[in-house]
DONULUM-912219 format. One record per residue (C-alpha): residue number from 1; x, y, z. Coordinates in Angstrom, 1 decimal. Layout:
<recs>
<rec resi="NUM" px="X" py="Y" pz="Z"/>
...
</recs>
This chain:
<recs>
<rec resi="1" px="-0.1" py="-0.1" pz="-0.1"/>
<rec resi="2" px="1.3" py="3.1" pz="-1.2"/>
<rec resi="3" px="2.0" py="6.3" pz="1.6"/>
<rec resi="4" px="-0.7" py="8.4" pz="0.0"/>
<rec resi="5" px="-2.9" py="5.3" pz="0.2"/>
<rec resi="6" px="-2.5" py="4.9" pz="4.1"/>
<rec resi="7" px="-2.8" py="8.0" pz="4.9"/>
<rec resi="8" px="-6.4" py="8.3" pz="3.2"/>
<rec resi="9" px="-7.4" py="5.0" pz="5.2"/>
<rec resi="10" px="-6.0" py="6.5" pz="8.4"/>
<rec resi="11" px="-8.0" py="10.0" pz="7.6"/>
<rec resi="12" px="-11.4" py="7.8" pz="6.8"/>
<rec resi="13" px="-10.2" py="6.2" pz="9.9"/>
<rec resi="14" px="-9.7" py="9.6" pz="12.0"/>
<rec resi="15" px="-13.1" py="10.8" pz="10.3"/>
<rec resi="16" px="-14.7" py="8.1" pz="11.5"/>
<rec resi="17" px="-14.1" py="8.5" pz="15.3"/>
<rec resi="18" px="-14.2" py="11.8" pz="14.9"/>
<rec resi="19" px="-18.0" py="11.8" pz="13.8"/>
<rec resi="20" px="-18.7" py="9.7" pz="16.3"/>
<rec resi="21" px="-17.4" py="11.3" pz="19.3"/>
<rec resi="22" px="-19.1" py="14.2" pz="17.9"/>
<rec resi="23" px="-22.4" py="12.4" pz="18.1"/>
<rec resi="24" px="-22.1" py="11.5" pz="22.2"/>
<rec resi="25" px="-20.2" py="14.7" pz="23.4"/>
<rec resi="26" px="-23.5" py="16.1" pz="24.1"/>
<rec resi="27" px="-23.2" py="14.2" pz="27.0"/>
<rec resi="28" px="-19.6" py="14.9" pz="27.8"/>
<rec resi="29" px="-18.1" py="16.2" pz="30.8"/>
<rec resi="30" px="-16.3" py="20.1" pz="30.7"/>
<rec resi="31" px="-12.8" py="18.6" pz="30.9"/>
<rec resi="32" px="-13.8" py="15.9" pz="27.9"/>
<rec resi="33" px="-15.4" py="19.0" pz="25.8"/>
<rec resi="34" px="-11.9" py="20.6" pz="26.3"/>
<rec resi="35" px="-9.8" py="17.6" pz="24.7"/>
<rec resi="36" px="-12.2" py="17.5" pz="22.3"/>
<rec resi="37" px="-11.1" py="21.4" pz="21.4"/>
<rec resi="38" px="-7.8" py="20.9" pz="21.4"/>
<rec resi="39" px="-8.0" py="17.5" pz="19.0"/>
<rec resi="40" px="-10.5" py="19.9" pz="17.0"/>
<rec resi="41" px="-6.6" py="22.0" pz="16.0"/>
<rec resi="42" px="-4.9" py="19.0" pz="15.8"/>
<rec resi="43" px="-7.5" py="18.0" pz="13.0"/>
<rec resi="44" px="-6.9" py="21.1" pz="10.8"/>
<rec resi="45" px="-3.8" py="20.9" pz="11.1"/>
<rec resi="46" px="-3.4" py="17.1" pz="9.8"/>
<rec resi="47" px="-6.0" py="17.8" pz="7.5"/>
<rec resi="48" px="-3.8" py="20.9" pz="6.4"/>
<rec resi="49" px="-0.1" py="18.8" pz="6.0"/>
<rec resi="50" px="-2.0" py="15.9" pz="4.3"/>
<rec resi="51" px="-3.5" py="18.0" pz="1.5"/>
<rec resi="52" px="0.6" py="19.8" pz="1.3"/>
<rec resi="53" px="1.5" py="16.0" pz="1.2"/>
<rec resi="54" px="-1.0" py="14.5" pz="-1.3"/>
<rec resi="55" px="-0.9" py="17.5" pz="-3.5"/>
<rec resi="56" px="2.6" py="17.5" pz="-3.9"/>
<rec resi="57" px="2.9" py="13.7" pz="-3.7"/>
<rec resi="58" px="6.2" py="13.2" pz="-6.3"/>
<rec resi="59" px="8.0" py="15.6" pz="-4.6"/>
<rec resi="60" px="6.7" py="15.4" pz="-1.1"/>
<rec resi="61" px="9.8" py="14.7" pz="1.6"/>
<rec resi="62" px="10.0" py="11.6" pz="3.4"/>
<rec resi="63" px="10.2" py="13.6" pz="6.1"/>
<rec resi="64" px="7.0" py="15.5" pz="5.8"/>
<rec resi="65" px="5.3" py="12.1" pz="5.0"/>
<rec resi="66" px="6.3" py="10.7" pz="8.1"/>
<rec resi="67" px="4.8" py="13.8" pz="10.1"/>
<rec resi="68" px="1.3" py="13.3" pz="8.3"/>
<rec resi="69" px="1.6" py="9.8" pz="9.3"/>
<rec resi="70" px="2.7" py="10.7" pz="13.3"/>
<rec resi="71" px="-0.1" py="13.6" pz="13.4"/>
<rec resi="72" px="-2.3" py="11.0" pz="12.2"/>
<rec resi="73" px="-1.9" py="8.4" pz="14.6"/>
<rec resi="74" px="-1.7" py="10.8" pz="17.5"/>
<rec resi="75" px="-5.3" py="11.8" pz="16.2"/>
<rec resi="76" px="-6.4" py="8.4" pz="15.8"/>
<rec resi="77" px="-5.5" py="7.8" pz="19.3"/>
<rec resi="78" px="-6.6" py="11.0" pz="20.5"/>
<rec resi="79" px="-10.1" py="9.9" pz="19.1"/>
<rec resi="80" px="-10.1" py="6.7" pz="20.1"/>
<rec resi="81" px="-9.4" py="7.6" pz="24.0"/>
<rec resi="82" px="-12.6" py="10.3" pz="23.7"/>
<rec resi="83" px="-14.8" py="7.7" pz="22.5"/>
<rec resi="84" px="-13.6" py="5.0" pz="25.7"/>
<rec resi="85" px="-14.5" py="8.1" pz="28.1"/>
<rec resi="86" px="-18.2" py="8.7" pz="26.7"/>
<rec resi="87" px="-18.4" py="5.1" pz="26.9"/>
</recs>
């Protein structure tokens, strides 16, 4: 699987976790809402970085791809944590 495909798959999984957490957020405690707000800022940064990497795929450095991958994995973990707190 190419790096682009992996990033797209990761982005789709993050979006799924994000959507599920957003549905349950109205029941959340204030600390979870603060965590959500922080993750939303990180989500925006991730989307911008991913768009850059995908747009400039041939010219994107290995470091840029790895940075996007790491950001995505961190986001995925963050949204998973929120989902677990809301269960």
